[in-house]
C-alpha positions, -999 to 999 in steps of 0.1 A, spaced: -226 330 -267 -215 355 -293 -192 384 -284 -217 407 -302 -242 410 -273 -260 443 -276 -283 460 -251 -313 458 -276 -300 439 -306 -328 445 -329 -341 481 -331 -378 483 -331 -383 448 -317 -397 459 -283 -434 456 -288 -454 424 -280 -465 407 -313 -477 373 -322 -471 356 -356 -438 353 -374 -417 373 -348 -409 401 -372 -372 409 -379 -361 392 -347 -379 360 -357 -361 360 -391 -328 366 -374 -333 338 -349 -343 314 -376 -312 323 -396 -291 317 -365 -306 283 -358 -307 271 -394 -294 235 -398 -297 223 -362 -330 207 -355 -331 213 -317 -322 249 -321 -347 254 -349 -374 238 -327 -366 261 -298 -367 292 -320 -399 282 -337 -416 274 -304 -405 308 -290 -415 327 -322 -448 310 -328 -458 313 -292 -457 350 -298 -450 363 -263 -412 363 -258 -400 373 -293 -418 406 -289 -412 411 -252 -390 441 -249 -373 433 -217 -367 397 -228 -352 408 -261 -329 434 -245 -317 411 -218 -313 377 -235 -312 381 -273 -279 387 -291 -273 398 -327 -244 388 -348 -230 393 -382 -239 377 -414 -224 342 -417 -221 344 -455 -223 374 -478 -260 378 -489 -273 358 -459 -296 373 -433 -281 387 -401 -283 361 -373 -295 363 -337 -297 339 -308 -310 336 -273 -289 331 -242 -311 302 -231 -294 296 -198 -298 332 -188 -333 335 -201 -345 304 -181 -327 318 -151 -345 351 -156 -378 336 -147 -393 336 -112 -377 359 -88 -351 371 -112 -371 397 -129 -392 382 -158 -427 383 -144 -452 363 -165 -480 338 -163 -471 302 -157 -479 292 -193 -454 317 -208 -428 306 -183 -434 269 -192 -431 276 -230 -398 295 -223 -385 267 -201 -392 241 -228 -376 263 -255 -346 268 -233 -343 230 -228 -345 224 -265 -322 252 -276 -297 253 -247 -299 220 -228 -314 238 -198 -331 211 -176 -368 213 -174 -394 193 -154 -420 184 -180 -442 173 -151 -442 208 -137 -448 227 -169 -470 207 -192 -501 207 -169 -502 245 -171 -503 247 -209 -536 251 -229 -543 230 -260 -527 257 -283 -494 257 -264 -494 219 -261 -497 217 -299 -468 242 -302 -447 221 -278 -456 188 -295 -446 203 -329 -413 216 -314 -405 181 -299 -411 165 -333 -390 191 -351 -361 186 -326 -362 149 -335 -359 157 -372 -396 154 -381 -402 187 -397 -434 180 -417 -457 164 -391 -492 177 -384 -501 180 -348 -537 181 -338 -547 186 -302 -584 187 -294 -598 215 -274 -605 205 -238 -640 195 -229 -664 223 -221 -672 208 -187 -651 184 -167 -664 148 -165 -690 143 -137 -700 179 -135 -736 187 -142 -744 223 -153 -780 235 -152 -789 260 -178 -817 285 -179 -849 266 -186 -839 236 -166 -818 217 -192 -788 198 -179 -754 195 -196 -733 167 -183 -695 168 -187 -684 137 -206 -647 145 -209 -629 133 -241 
């Protein structure tokens, strides 16, 4: 980790926001540039939208550094080991899906062990698509399209009776 570890490395990056991650997202991308697994971890974190704008996460686990080359963007990074360790009883309270995304990003970006069996089942189709895209990117496939169908409205074998007596039967996919 860089020696330039600040309490809140990116002023104004404490509000939750989805999308491109704002200034922190740009700095993280600059810091990961050229290393597929690091780029994949950062993109997963930023596109997910929760952690890059989570004030406590940013203050505790993000670091900002100098500019690698004159004219380049300032860089930032995540202390992946500490961030993954911050889940659970260590202070970062969040839903299981957010924790799962962070664990997968920490595995890609910092080699932190993750049980895919434990985390993948708790992700919705949007987060599964983000994770699939990140895995492909980590492997060097940066232009793939990932399509994950929405889950079935009703599970297979479940009959739902609507007003008027019509029955919808879950078919699965």
